[in-house]
C-alpha positions in Angstrom: 58.4 -53.7 14.9 61.5 -53.4 12.5 61.2 -56.4 11.4 57.7 -56.1 10.7 58.3 -52.8 8.5 61.7 -55.0 6.7 59.2 -58.0 6.0 56.8 -55.1 4.4 58.9 -53.7 2.6 60.3 -56.5 0.7 56.3 -58.0 0.1 56.2 -54.3 -1.8 59.2 -54.6 -3.6 58.9 -58.2 -4.5 55.0 -57.4 -5.9 56.0 -54.0 -7.4 59.0 -56.3 -9.1 56.7 -59.1 -10.1 54.2 -56.2 -11.6 56.9 -55.1 -13.5 57.9 -58.2 -14.9 54.4 -58.7 -16.3 54.3 -55.4 -17.7 58.0 -56.1 -19.2 56.6 -59.5 -20.3 53.1 -57.7 -22.1 54.9 -55.4 -23.7 57.5 -57.6 -25.2 54.1 -59.8 -26.3 52.8 -56.6 -27.6 55.6 -55.2 -29.4 56.6 -58.7 -31.5 52.6 -58.7 -31.9 52.2 -55.0 -33.0 50.9 -55.5 -36.6 49.2 -58.3 -35.7 47.5 -56.4 -33.3 47.1 -53.2 -34.9 45.5 -55.0 -38.0 43.1 -56.9 -35.2 41.9 -53.8 -33.3 41.6 -52.2 -36.5 39.4 -54.6 -38.1 37.1 -54.7 -35.1 36.5 -51.0 -35.5 35.8 -51.6 -39.3 33.4 -54.2 -38.3 31.4 -51.9 -36.0 30.6 -48.9 -38.0 28.7 -48.5 -40.9 30.5 -45.8 -43.6 32.9 -45.1 -44.8 36.6 -45.0 -42.6 40.0 -43.4 -43.1 42.6 -43.4 -40.6 45.7 -41.1 -40.9 48.0 -43.2 -39.2 47.9 -46.0 -36.5 50.4 -47.0 -33.5 50.9 -48.2 -30.3 50.9 -45.8 -27.0 52.1 -46.9 -23.6 52.8 -44.2 -22.4 50.1 -41.6 -22.9 47.9 -44.2 -21.1 49.9 -46.0 -18.7 49.6 -48.4 -17.6 46.6 -49.1 -19.8 47.8 -50.2 -23.7 45.8 -48.9 -26.4 45.6 -48.7 -30.2 46.6 -44.9 -31.0 44.8 -44.0 -34.1 45.5 -40.4 -35.9 43.0 -38.4 -37.8 40.4 -40.5 -37.8 37.3 -39.6 -40.5 33.6 -41.2 -40.3 31.6 -39.8 -43.1 28.0 -41.2 -44.8 27.5 -41.7 -48.7 26.0 -38.0 -49.2 29.2 -36.3 -47.5 29.9 -35.2 -50.7 26.0 -33.1 -51.0 25.9 -31.8 -47.1 29.7 -31.5 -46.0 29.2 -32.5 -42.1 31.6 -35.6 -41.4 29.7 -37.9 -39.1 33.3 -38.5 -36.5 36.6 -36.6 -37.4 39.0 -37.0 -34.7 42.9 -35.9 -34.6 43.3 -38.8 -31.7 41.5 -41.5 -31.1 42.6 -43.9 -28.3 41.5 -48.0 -28.3 42.6 -49.4 -24.7 43.2 -52.9 -25.2 43.0 -56.2 -23.0 45.8 -58.0 -23.5 44.3 -61.7 -22.2 41.7 -61.0 -24.8 44.3 -60.3 -27.4 46.0 -63.8 -26.3 42.6 -65.7 -26.1 41.8 -64.1 -29.7 38.8 -62.4 -28.6 37.5 -58.5 -28.7 39.8 -56.8 -27.3 39.0 -53.6 -27.1 37.7 -52.6 -23.8 37.5 -48.5 -23.7 37.8 -45.7 -25.9 39.7 -42.1 -25.4 38.1 -39.6 -27.7 40.2 -35.9 -28.6 40.2 -33.0 -30.2 37.1 -34.0 -32.1 33.7 -33.6 -33.7 30.6 -35.9 -34.0 27.9 -34.3 -36.5 24.2 -36.2 -36.5 22.9 -34.5 -39.6 19.3 -35.0 -40.5 18.1 -32.8 -43.8 14.8 -31.6 -45.4 14.2 -34.6 -47.1 14.7 -37.0 -44.0 18.0 -38.2 -45.2 19.6 -38.5 -41.9 23.5 -39.7 -41.1 22.1 -41.0 -37.8 22.7 -44.5 -39.1 26.2 -44.9 -38.8 25.2 -45.8 -35.0 23.4 -48.4 -35.7 25.7 -51.6 -36.0 26.7 -53.1 -39.6 24.0 -56.3 -40.7 25.7 -59.6 -39.6 26.6 -62.1 -42.5 24.2 -64.7 -43.6 24.3 -68.2 -41.0 25.5 -66.0 -38.2 23.5 -66.6 -35.0 21.6 -63.8 -34.7 20.6 -64.9 -31.3 23.5 -65.4 -29.9 25.2 -62.4 -30.8 21.9 -59.8 -29.7 23.1 -61.4 -26.1 26.4 -60.9 -26.1 27.4 -57.9 -23.5 29.2 -54.9 -23.9 32.9 -55.4 -24.1 33.8 -51.5 -23.5 34.2 -50.6 -20.1 35.3 -46.5 -20.1 34.6 -43.7 -22.9 36.4 -40.8 -22.3 36.0 -37.5 -24.5 38.4 -34.6 -24.2 37.6 -31.2 -26.3 34.9 -33.2 -28.3 32.3 -31.1 -30.2 28.5 -32.9 -30.8 26.0 -31.6 -32.6 22.9 -33.4 -33.8 21.5 -31.6 -36.6 17.7 -32.0 -37.7 16.6 -29.7 -40.1 13.6 -31.9 -40.9 12.3 -31.4 -37.9 14.0 -27.8 -36.8 16.0 -29.7 -34.1 19.9 -28.8 -33.1 21.8 -29.6 -30.3 25.3 -28.6 -29.9 27.9 -28.6 -27.3 31.5 -29.2 -26.4 32.6 -32.3 -24.1 35.8 -30.5 -22.0 35.6 -33.4 -20.2 33.7 -36.7 -20.1 34.6 -39.9 -18.3 31.9 -42.8 -18.8 32.2 -46.3 -16.7 30.3 -48.7 -18.0 28.9 -52.2 -16.6 26.7 -54.3 -18.6 24.2 -56.2 -16.2 21.2 -57.9 -17.6 18.6 -55.9 -17.3 20.5 -52.7 -17.5 24.1 -51.2 -18.9 24.9 -48.8 -16.1 27.2 -45.9 -16.6 29.3 -44.0 -14.5 29.8 -40.1 -15.9 31.7 -37.3 -14.8 31.4 -34.7 -16.9 32.3 -31.3 -17.7 30.1 -30.3 -20.8 29.8 -26.7 -22.6 26.4 -26.8 -23.9 26.0 -24.1 -26.6 22.7 -24.8 -28.0 19.7 -26.8 -27.3 16.6 -26.1 -29.2 13.6 -28.7 -29.5 12.5 -26.3 -32.2 14.7 -23.3 -33.7 12.0 -21.3 -34.3 11.3 -21.0 -30.8 14.9 -20.6 -29.4 17.5 -22.4 -27.6 17.4 -23.8 -24.1 20.6 -23.3 -22.0 22.5 -21.4 -24.3 26.2 -21.4 -23.7 26.1 -22.8 -20.1 28.6 -25.4 -18.8 27.3 -28.1 -17.0 29.5 -30.4 -14.5 28.3 -33.4 -12.5 29.2 -36.7 -11.2 26.4 -39.1 -11.6 25.0 -42.4 -12.6 22.6 -43.1 -15.4 21.2 -46.6 -17.2 19.4 -47.8 -20.4 17.0 -50.4 -19.6 17.3 -53.2 -22.1 13.9 -54.4 -21.4 12.1 -50.8 -21.8 15.0 -49.5 -24.4 14.5 -46.3 -22.4 17.4 -44.3 -21.1 16.8 -43.8 -17.4 18.6 -41.0 -14.6 17.0 -40.3 -11.4 17.7 -37.9 -9.0 21.6 -37.2 -10.0 23.1 -33.5 -9.6 24.7 -31.2 -11.4 25.4 -27.8 -12.4 24.8 -25.1 -14.9 27.3 -22.1 -14.8 27.7 -23.1 -11.1 24.3 -23.3 -10.2 23.2 -26.8 -8.4 20.3 -28.5 -10.2 19.0 -31.9 -9.6 17.6 -34.0 -12.7 15.6 -36.9 -13.0 14.8 -38.1 -16.6 13.8 -40.9 -19.0 14.2 -40.8 -22.9 12.9 -44.0 -25.3 14.7 -45.3 -27.7 13.6 -47.5 -29.8 9.5 -47.2 -29.9 7.8 -45.6 -33.2 7.4 -42.1 -31.2 9.9 -42.5 -28.7 9.1 -39.8 -25.7 11.2 -38.4 -23.4 10.1 -36.5 -20.0 12.7 -34.5 -17.6 12.1 -33.2 -13.7 14.5 -30.5 -12.9 14.8 -29.2 -9.3 16.7 -25.9 -8.3 16.9 -24.0 -5.0 18.3 -20.6 -4.6 18.3 -19.8 -8.4 18.6 -16.1 -9.7 15.1 -15.1 -11.6 17.6 -13.9 -14.1 19.9 -16.4 -14.4 16.8 -18.7 -14.3 15.1 -17.1 -17.0 18.7 -17.4 -19.2 18.2 -21.0 -19.4 14.8 -20.8 -20.9 14.8 -20.1 -24.8 14.6 -16.0 -26.1 10.2 -16.1 -26.6 9.9 -17.4 -23.4 13.0 -15.1 -21.5 11.3 -12.1 -23.3 7.6 -12.9 -21.6 9.5 -13.4 -18.0 11.4 -10.2 -18.4 8.2 -8.2 -17.6 8.5 -8.7 -14.2 12.3 -8.5 -12.0 13.8 -10.0 -8.8 16.3 -9.0 -6.4 15.8 -12.2 -4.3 16.6 -16.4 -5.4 13.7 -18.6 -5.8 13.3 -22.3 -5.6 12.3 -23.7 -8.6 11.2 -26.6 -10.2 10.9 -27.7 -13.9 9.0 -30.4 -15.9 9.4 -31.0 -19.4 8.6 -33.5 -21.6 7.3 -34.3 -25.3 8.4 -36.6 -28.5 11.9 -37.2 -29.9 10.5 -37.3 -33.3 9.3 -33.6 -33.2 7.1 -30.8 -31.7 7.8 -28.7 -28.9 7.9 -30.9 -25.9 5.5 -29.6 -22.8 7.1 -27.3 -20.1 5.7 -26.8 -16.8 7.7 -24.6 -14.1 6.6 -24.0 -10.6 8.7 -21.6 -8.2 8.2 -20.1 -5.3 9.9 -16.6 -4.2 10.1 -15.3 -0.5 10.7 -11.3 0.5 11.8 -10.2 -2.6 11.6 -6.7 -4.7 8.8 -7.5 -7.5 9.4 -4.7 -10.4 6.8 -4.9 -13.1 5.7 -2.7 -15.7 2.6 -1.3 -13.6 3.4 -1.6 -10.6 6.9 -2.3 -7.8 6.6 -4.3 -4.9 8.6 -4.4 -1.9 8.9 -7.7 0.7 6.7 -10.3 -2.6 6.2 -13.8 -1.4 4.0 -16.1 -3.7 4.0 -19.2 -6.0 3.4 -19.9 -9.5 3.7 -22.0 -12.0 4.4 -21.5 -16.4 3.0 -23.9 -19.4 3.0 -23.4 -22.7 -0.2 -25.9 -23.0 -2.9 -24.7 -21.6 -5.7 -26.0 -23.8 -4.6 -29.2 -24.5 -3.8 -30.8 -28.2 -3.3 -26.9 -29.1 0.4 -25.9 -30.6 2.8 -25.5 -27.8 3.6 -21.9 -28.2 3.3 -18.4 -26.7 -0.2 -18.0 -28.2 -1.1 -21.2 -25.8 1.0 -20.2 -22.8 0.7 -18.4 -19.3 1.8 -17.5 -16.3 -0.1 -18.1 -12.9 0.8 -16.1 -9.7 -0.9 -17.6 -6.4 -1.1 -16.6 -2.4 0.9 -13.4 -3.3 1.8 -10.7 -0.6 3.8 -7.7 -0.9 4.1 -3.8 0.3 3.5 -1.2 -2.3 4.6 1.9 -1.1 4.0 0.9 2.8 0.7 -0.3 1.6 -0.2 -3.7 2.5 -1.3 -5.7 -0.4 -2.3 -9.4 -1.6 -3.7 -11.5 -4.6 -5.0 -14.6 -4.7 -4.5 -15.5 -8.9 -2.3 -12.9 -11.1 -2.5 -15.2 -14.7 -1.0 -14.0 -17.8 -2.0 -16.0 -20.9 -0.7 -15.7 -24.2 2.9 -14.4 -24.5 2.6 -13.5 -27.7 0.4 -10.9 -27.1 -0.1 -11.4 -23.2 -2.9 -10.4 -21.1 -3.6 -9.9 -17.4 -5.8 -11.1 -15.2 -5.6 -10.5 -11.5 -7.4 -9.7 -8.5 -5.7 -7.0 -6.1 -6.6 -6.1 -1.8 -5.2 -4.3 0.8 -5.9 -2.8 3.5 -4.7 0.7 4.9 -4.5 3.9 7.1 -6.1 6.6 4.7 -3.0 8.8 5.9 -0.9 6.5 3.6 -2.3 7.3 0.3 -1.1 11.3 1.0 2.5 10.4 0.2 1.3 7.7 -2.5 -0.8 9.8 -4.3 0.3 13.4 -3.7 -1.8 15.2 -5.0 -2.6 18.9 -4.3 -6.1 19.0 -4.1 -7.2 16.2 -1.8 -5.3 15.6 1.3 -6.5 12.4 3.6 -6.1 13.0 7.5 -7.6 10.4 9.4 -9.7 6.9 8.8 -9.3 3.7 7.1 -9.5 2.4 3.5 -9.4 -1.1 1.6 -9.0 -2.1 -2.2 -10.2 -5.1 -3.8 -9.2 -4.4 -7.4 -9.4 -6.5 -10.4 -7.8 -6.3 -13.4 -8.3 -7.9 -17.2 -6.9 -6.6 -20.4 -3.3 -6.3 -22.7 -0.2 -6.6 -20.6 1.3 -3.3 -21.9 1.3 0.3 -21.1 -1.3 2.1 -22.9 -3.9 5.5 -22.3 -7.0 2.9 -22.6 -5.4 0.4 -19.7 -7.5 1.5 -17.0 -10.7 0.6 -19.1 -9.9 -2.8 -18.3 -10.1 -2.5 -14.4 -12.6 -3.4 -11.8 -12.6 -3.1 -8.4 -13.8 -1.5 -4.8 -11.9 1.1 -2.8 -13.9 1.6 0.4 -13.8 4.5 2.8 -14.4 4.5 6.8 -14.6 6.9 9.3 -12.4 9.3 6.9 -11.5 13.0 7.4 -11.0 14.5 3.7 -9.2 17.8 3.1 -10.0 19.2 -0.5 -7.6 21.5 -1.0 -8.2 24.2 -3.7 -11.8 25.0 -2.1 -10.0 24.6 1.7 -13.2 22.4 2.6 -12.8 19.5 5.7 -15.0 16.3 4.5 -15.2 14.6 8.0 -16.3 10.8 8.8 -16.3 9.7 5.4 -17.7 6.5 4.7 -18.4 4.6 1.0 -17.0 3.1 -1.6 -15.9 3.5 -4.9 -16.5 1.2 -7.7 -14.7 0.5 -10.9 -16.2 -0.9 -13.9 -14.0 -1.6 -16.5 -13.8 2.2 -17.5 -16.8 3.7 -15.4 -16.1 4.9 -11.9 -19.6 4.3 -9.8 -19.8 6.3 -6.3 -21.8 4.4 -4.2 -23.1 5.3 -1.0 -20.8 8.0 0.2 -21.1 10.1 3.8 -20.1 12.6 5.0 -20.2 15.8 7.5 -19.5 19.1 5.9 -19.7 21.7 7.8 -22.1 20.2 10.1 -23.9 19.3 7.3 -24.7 15.9 6.7 -24.4 14.4 3.1 -24.5 11.5 1.6 -23.5 11.0 -2.1 -24.0 8.7 -5.1 -22.0 9.1 -8.3 -21.2 7.9 -12.0 -18.2 9.0 -13.9 -18.8 7.6 -17.2 -15.1 6.5 -19.1 -13.3 8.2 -16.7 -10.5 5.9 -16.3 -9.2 6.2 -20.1 -10.2 10.0 -19.7 -8.0 10.7 -16.9 -4.8 9.6 -18.7 -5.7 11.4 -22.2 -8.1 14.3 -22.0 -8.8 15.3 -18.3 -10.8 18.3 -19.4 -13.9 15.7 -21.0 -14.4 13.9 -17.7 -17.9 13.9 -16.7 -18.9 13.0 -13.6 -23.0 13.0 -12.4 -22.9 13.6 -9.2 -25.9 12.7 -6.7 -26.1 14.5 -3.3 -28.8 14.3 -0.6 -28.6 15.9 2.9 -31.5 16.2 5.4 -30.6 19.3 6.1 -28.5 21.9 4.7 -27.1 25.2 5.3 -26.3 27.3 2.1 -23.7 29.4 4.3 -21.6 26.6 4.8 -21.0 26.0 0.7 -20.4 30.0 0.3 -16.8 28.9 0.1 -17.3 27.3 -3.4 -17.6 31.1 -5.0 -14.1 32.0 -4.4 -11.8 30.9 -6.6 -9.9 27.8 -5.9 -6.2 27.5 -5.4 -4.1 26.9 -8.7 -3.3 23.3 -8.3 0.3 22.4 -8.7 2.5 19.6 -9.2 5.8 18.3 -7.7 7.7 16.3 -9.6 10.3 15.3 -7.3 7.9 13.1 -4.9 9.5 10.3 -3.8 7.3 7.8 -4.7 8.5 8.1 -8.2 7.2 9.3 -11.8 4.2 7.3 -12.4 2.5 8.0 -8.9 3.5 11.6 -10.1 1.4 11.3 -13.1 -1.8 9.4 -11.7 -1.9 12.2 -9.3 -1.7 15.2 -12.1 -4.1 13.7 -13.5 -6.6 13.1 -10.5 -5.8 16.8 -10.1 -6.3 17.3 -13.9 -9.7 15.7 -13.5 -10.9 17.9 -10.3 -9.8 21.1 -11.7 -10.6 20.6 -15.1 -13.7 18.2 -15.6 -17.4 18.9 -15.7 -19.2 18.0 -12.6 -23.4 17.6 -12.6 -24.5 18.0 -9.5 -28.1 17.0 -8.8 -29.3 18.2 -5.0 -32.2 16.9 -3.2 -32.7 18.1 0.2 -36.4 18.3 2.6 -34.7 21.5 4.4 -33.1 24.0 2.9 -31.4 26.7 4.6 -29.5 30.2 3.7 -29.5 33.4 6.8 -33.2 34.1 7.0 -34.5 31.7 3.9 -35.7 28.3 4.4 -37.1 26.0 1.8 -38.4 22.7 1.6 -38.7 19.9 -0.8 -35.5 21.3 -3.0 -34.2 20.1 -6.2 -31.5 21.6 -7.8 -29.7 20.4 -10.6 -26.0 22.3 -11.2 -23.0 22.5 -13.9 -19.7 22.7 -11.9 -17.3 24.2 -14.7 -13.6 24.9 -14.5 -15.0 28.5 -13.6 -18.1 28.5 -13.8 -21.4 26.9 -12.5 -24.4 26.3 -15.1 -27.5 26.7 -12.8 -29.7 24.3 -14.9 -32.9 23.8 -13.2 -33.4 24.5 -9.3 -36.7 24.4 -7.6 -38.4 23.7 -4.1 -41.0 25.2 -2.0 -41.0 28.6 0.0 -43.4 30.8 1.8 -46.1 28.6 1.0 -45.5 28.9 -3.0 -42.9 27.1 -5.2 -39.6 28.9 -7.2 -37.7 27.9 -9.4 -34.5 28.8 -10.9 -32.1 28.5 -13.5 -28.8 30.5 -14.8 -25.1 31.0 -14.5 -22.3 32.0 -12.6 -19.0 32.7 -13.7 -15.7 34.0 -12.3 -14.3 37.1 -13.8 -11.9 37.5 -11.5 -11.0 37.3 -7.5 -13.7 38.1 -5.5 -15.9 39.0 -8.5 -18.6 36.3 -10.2 -20.6 37.1 -12.9 -24.1 36.0 -12.2 -27.3 35.5 -14.6 -30.7 34.4 -13.0 -34.0 33.3 -13.9 -36.2 32.8 -11.3 -40.3 32.1 -11.8 -42.0 32.8 -8.5 -45.3 31.1 -7.4 -47.9 31.5 -5.8 -45.2 32.8 -2.6 -45.7 34.6 0.4 -44.5 38.3 -0.7 -44.1 39.3 3.2 -41.8 35.8 4.0 -40.1 36.5 0.4 -39.0 39.8 1.2 -37.9 39.1 4.8 -36.0 36.0 3.7 -33.6 38.5 0.7 -33.2 41.5 3.1 -35.7 43.5 0.9 -34.2 42.5 -2.1 -31.7 45.3 -1.0 -33.6 47.9 -1.1 -35.4 50.3 1.6 -38.3 51.4 -0.8 -40.8 48.7 -0.1 -39.8 46.4 3.0 -41.6 43.4 4.0 -43.2 44.6 6.9 -45.7 46.7 4.4 -46.5 43.8 2.2 -48.8 41.2 2.2 -50.4 38.7 -0.5 -49.4 35.7 -2.8 -46.7 36.7 -5.5 -46.3 35.1 -8.8 -43.1 36.6 -10.8 -40.9 36.0 -13.6 -37.4 37.8 -12.7 -34.8 38.1 -15.5 -31.7 39.5 -13.7 -28.3 39.8 -14.4 -25.7 40.7 -11.3 -22.2 40.3 -9.7 -21.4 38.9 -6.5 -17.9 38.6 -4.1 -16.8 35.7 -2.6 -19.4 36.2 0.8 -22.7 36.0 -2.0 -23.2 39.7 -1.7 -24.3 41.7 -4.7 -22.4 44.6 -5.8 -24.5 47.6 -5.8 -24.2 48.8 -9.5 -24.2 45.6 -11.2 -28.0 44.5 -11.2 -29.5 44.8 -13.8 -33.8 43.0 -14.1 -36.9 42.5 -15.8 -39.7 41.4 -13.3 -43.2 40.2 -14.5 -45.3 40.2 -11.1 -48.7 39.4 -10.2 -49.4 40.5 -6.4 -53.0 38.5 -5.3 -55.0 39.1 -2.0 -52.8 41.7 -1.4 -52.5 44.6 1.1 -50.2 47.5 2.2 -49.5 48.1 5.9 -47.9 51.5 6.9 -46.6 52.3 4.1 -45.0 55.9 4.1 -45.4 56.9 0.7 -48.7 56.3 0.3 -49.5 57.8 3.7 -48.1 60.7 2.5 -51.2 61.4 0.1 -53.4 62.2 3.5 -51.6 65.2 3.4 -53.8 66.0 -0.2 -56.5 63.7 0.2 -59.4 61.5 1.9 -57.5 62.6 4.6 -60.2 60.5 7.2 -59.6 57.1 5.3 -57.4 54.6 6.8 -54.0 54.5 5.1 -52.4 52.4 7.5 -54.2 49.0 5.9 -55.1 49.0 1.9 -56.4 45.9 0.6 -56.0 46.0 -3.0 -56.9 43.6 -5.8 -54.5 41.5 -8.2 -51.3 43.9 -8.5 -49.4 43.1 -11.6 -47.1 45.2 -13.3 -43.5 45.1 -14.7 -40.8 46.0 -13.4 -36.9 47.5 -14.7 -34.9 47.5 -12.7 -30.5 49.0 -13.8 -28.5 51.4 -12.9 -30.0 50.9 -8.9 -33.5 52.3 -10.3 -36.7 50.8 -10.5 -38.3 51.8 -13.5 -42.3 51.3 -13.0 -44.4 50.7 -15.9 -48.3 52.5 -15.3 -49.9 50.7 -12.6 -53.3 50.1 -11.5 -53.9 49.9 -8.0 -57.2 49.3 -6.6 -58.0 48.6 -3.3 -61.0 49.2 -0.4 -59.0 53.2 0.1 -59.0 54.1 -2.9 -58.2 53.6 -6.8 -55.1 55.0 -8.5 -52.5 54.8 -10.7 -48.7 54.9 -10.3 -45.5 55.0 -12.7 -42.3 56.3 -12.4 -38.7 55.5 -11.2 -37.5 54.7 -7.7 -34.3 55.3 -7.5 -31.4 54.5 -4.5 -29.4 57.0 -5.7 -31.6 60.0 -5.2 -33.3 60.0 -8.7 -36.9 59.3 -7.7 -39.6 60.4 -9.8 -42.5 58.7 -9.4 -46.2 60.1 -10.8 -49.8 59.1 -8.9 -53.0 59.5 -10.2 -56.3 59.4 -8.4 -59.5 59.5 -10.5 -61.6 62.1 -8.8 -64.4 59.1 -9.1 -62.8 58.4 -5.2 -64.2 61.0 -3.6 -66.8 58.8 -2.6 -65.9 56.6 -0.1 -65.8 52.7 0.2 -68.1 50.8 2.2 -65.8 48.7 4.8 -66.9 45.8 2.5 -65.9 47.1 -0.5 -64.5 44.5 -2.7 -61.7 45.9 -5.0 -61.3 45.0 -8.4 -59.4 45.9 -11.7 -61.2 47.8 -14.3 -58.0 47.7 -16.6 -55.6 50.0 -18.1 -57.5 50.5 -21.2 -60.5 51.7 -18.7 -61.1 55.8 -19.1 -60.0 56.9 -15.4 -62.2 60.2 -16.0 -60.9 63.5 -14.0 -58.2 63.1 -12.3 -55.6 64.4 -9.9 -52.0 63.9 -10.3 -49.4 63.6 -7.3 -45.5 64.1 -8.4 -43.1 62.5 -5.8 -39.4 63.4 -5.6 -36.6 63.4 -3.5 -37.0 66.3 -0.5 -34.0 68.5 1.0 -33.6 65.6 3.4 -33.7 62.9 1.0 -37.1 61.5 1.5 -39.8 61.3 -1.2 -41.5 64.5 -0.9 -45.5 64.4 -2.4 -46.6 67.1 -4.0 -49.3 68.0 -6.0 -49.2 68.5 -10.1 -51.9 71.9 -10.4 -51.4 71.2 -14.4 -52.8 68.2 -14.6 -55.5 68.5 -11.5 -58.3 68.2 -14.1 -56.6 66.0 -17.2 -58.8 63.6 -18.8 -58.7 59.9 -18.8 -57.2 59.8 -21.7 -54.3 61.5 -20.9 -54.2 58.8 -18.1 
């Protein structure tokens, strides 16, 4: 073992000594031939470069490039013929090391096989006229007589190129291109084969500017590029190629494949770039400022995978850019909504219409397979597209299925509370990608409700078993077949609100909602709550869902509180206490503190009733009502029964028969239960009662104590009874009224008072002394006809408060002219 080490050490020393001896021989040779070597190297460099070359100093370098030998050129400057005008030197270096092959020197062949450049700059310049100093890259034209074919077949002798601290600039002002960077360290090994020239590089470069068009901005601005990779020059295609090389930009790994044409009339390039787990903000920073700004409308907090394809002409113009990405479980922030747990795929392109300029107006962003959580609601979208990044236009769809209860915290409305049921949303938006008050006018979609329970807070009323849908069409809202139960009343609703989604943000008090309601049977007593003053709507500014949704809920509440609601109600059966009606049609306008009764018609008691008027809330538990009513051929007994004798006891339903036609104008005040304040009623009534009967009416029966004691005053049948009544301060003023009956004829006038001030005058013509036959058909003579001698009876309250009738002796034989 010791002998083996001994022999090995001896062999190593022998080899090392031999190498050292050879290096001494080379050193001696180079030193002896220093001048000729420097001359040969500088002449070789001068032969290959077109341009003005100046070198500050030249020396041989043994130590700094050991073990290789180099010719060191100090302060090298290469300029073109127009340098005096544009002042951009093509090449400027503090030191250039030209590595040489001693063997080739001895053979008198081209000896330079490596170049190392330090502290230098390379500037390729093209002015606006098209002049360029890039011609300096081309080899000098060979003298006449040189065999070009043989020369063209010569292989590249360089085996190594090294750059340290070298700034490279390509400034094309004609095509508005600028590429600029600093090579901190670049080492490229060359291998020239028959079909291709192969390069193996180790790079550390800072890319400052990569602008395919300066007006569009720069890609990869101020980013460090690092990597070890191979590329090649395909001699047949004259194309620079690299396949699946790995680099890092600012520490982020990228895989790149590319092709660059070098000599074609219209040279093209293409790049395919792949990266995984890249932060969205960092990815944006690799793009131009305009694209970065366009993409800044959204933000992501998780890393994504991205692939980019960039291709175009090297002669100028904007490249075609297509960037694909995929995102998983990230928080997504947008100008409209913020999402959690968002997953989607998408792409960006700057060429929507082929052949059009690849600029922002021809660009788009597309997102598909979108799923996320929005305020605890699951949402999804098949397509989200942003066109024209100069003036972005958004097209998207959004769907969600959810429990209605989740909407309470979301919208934080103090008007509406969802208590049970399920809902779904399917909406689309097509409009500008910017915030403005008309943003909702581009919204279309459907919101559906199933088995919902909803509480309307201001009126404390609950809608049960809500089923139906709301449709959005641009700024309009349509209510389609919305069914529910309100206090055991089945309700079916349809409606429309024009321009609501715009007004909800701008002028909620200008919103008009047309609401059509149908009920197979409606108990009006269930809706007396509508008379009550609604609870004041307040808004909680500390809502956890944020100011955006708080504003939305406030706007919804404002529309419901301040907007105008026009209701059309239809029902075949209406009940209110003792009142029943059929074929009911009502048109009512609901304002903030009032109701406008535009037109109400219904069948009641064998006839038809029409109503109009208003109801205004002046204060709590006090509502001022104005009423215009028409009654046509209504059974007077039934209508008096239905309305509890209209709050008076002078004449009641049990006393009346006949068909009533009337016109009523009334003003009164109601409490929250719909009851009239006694002193508030003021009314004018014009009526006609046909086929009338008066049964067991005590005031008339009392007349028997003075006259016609043997006649039947229990059941009186009379001709048409018509007159006008004035009601005010709980008193009814009866204008002179003719009563022609089967018992007698008489004229009545005066005041019937519910305050004890009744004063009635009854005129009974003496022509009544003749008893009428059982088949007597009474008919009116008219107030203008003379009644002849008459008996006058005056009715006034007695001591017990009941009406007492007494004859007026001074008027017993008063002539008809005084009737």
